[in-house]
C-alpha angles and dihedrals in degrees: 000000000000098000123157117238088249091057091047091052091050093051102040113015111096117232117242092234136049137038118311121222118180090206087071088066115069110222089197095054110142107175100257144339090274092072094044090057095051120105116249095257092046092049092050091051093048091046092048090054092052093047094045091055092047092048091050091050090048091053089056092047091049091051091057089046092053095043096047093050092196102105139034130203125224115195116195118197120191127169147133117274115290094018091126106256094144094046091047091054092047096051101034095049095040094107098041121108104254089219089068100046136067129182129201124188108196117212133176109327119254125236090259091052092048088055089064133059115286094256096051101092091047093051090060091056099051116130118252121231113297095025139098115227123195125201110200093201114348149183085318088077084075090067095036116039092024091049093050089044105031090175085079093066090098126183109005131149114269103274143124108304094185128097092312091066093058093045088052090052092048088051091048091051093048091050091047093051092044088055091050095051092047088056097050105273117133106214115205117181123191129186107197100215110210123174121237090241094056092044088056090050092050093048089052091050090054090052094045095051117062093206088061099046089099090063094059123085127183086224088064089060091047092052090051088068086069094053094127092047091051092048089055092047090050091051093049091046094051094043093054100038107038099107138166089254096045115014124184122243117207105208124195107243106178089090110048094203090057092050095050096044094049096045092048092048094048093049092049096047092045092053090046090053089062087073095226120177136188114267117265125220127230123253089254092054092044090057090051090051091050090050090050090050092051091048092052091046089053089058097244 
């Protein structure tokens, strides 16, 4: 899957204008027919090689990010159930120094969190300079799950809860992400685009394998009944919040190796495009380092 970053952007980065239709993005995309014809073991080997190189490159980019201490990276992962968010995090970040990475998986908000604005709990979890922060689900849940299930809106002032509410939230999110980018945070947003057919297959696998029973929840099956509503919510979310500062990437998720390789590559190239370098020392400090080296060489 030797695509240039320009080709990757053309295929998977969502334009900042125009209507978004998820059917225009193939969840089963697999680079080219060559890969589709490979046997399973051959495909795994080829995919592992691509991912290994991207992970190695990401480790180098992350080291410069950590050393420069001028920028941070926020990775947002959104998806339907069983799209592979956890596996993507595990494999993509496998080569990154744990000191430079933090991961938050956001669940149902607490009473305290519901007593604040919908962005509050996410603001507290933002990565500091030099670090990569990953949001496994994010503030976008408040225009996805809550939009499909408006009864979850909770305690809000009496106001219009129609379309205007969601547009206001899109505007708030865009302003929030614009603020982050202005202050040195690279915001990378990925929708892992899994098909309904593959989601079903993965649910069945969880039920067929005892060691995966813990990953299945009856609520996942209940949410599957709202598939069309969620697809519409995803489209509206992306259409209104794919901006120049923080565009969305719609990543094929039916083939896990494709998902992991693309996400790793996009993160790496995006950090590299920041032009970060390792810190340099002053002439005074350089002389001190040379003196220390001579002292150590003398066996002192």
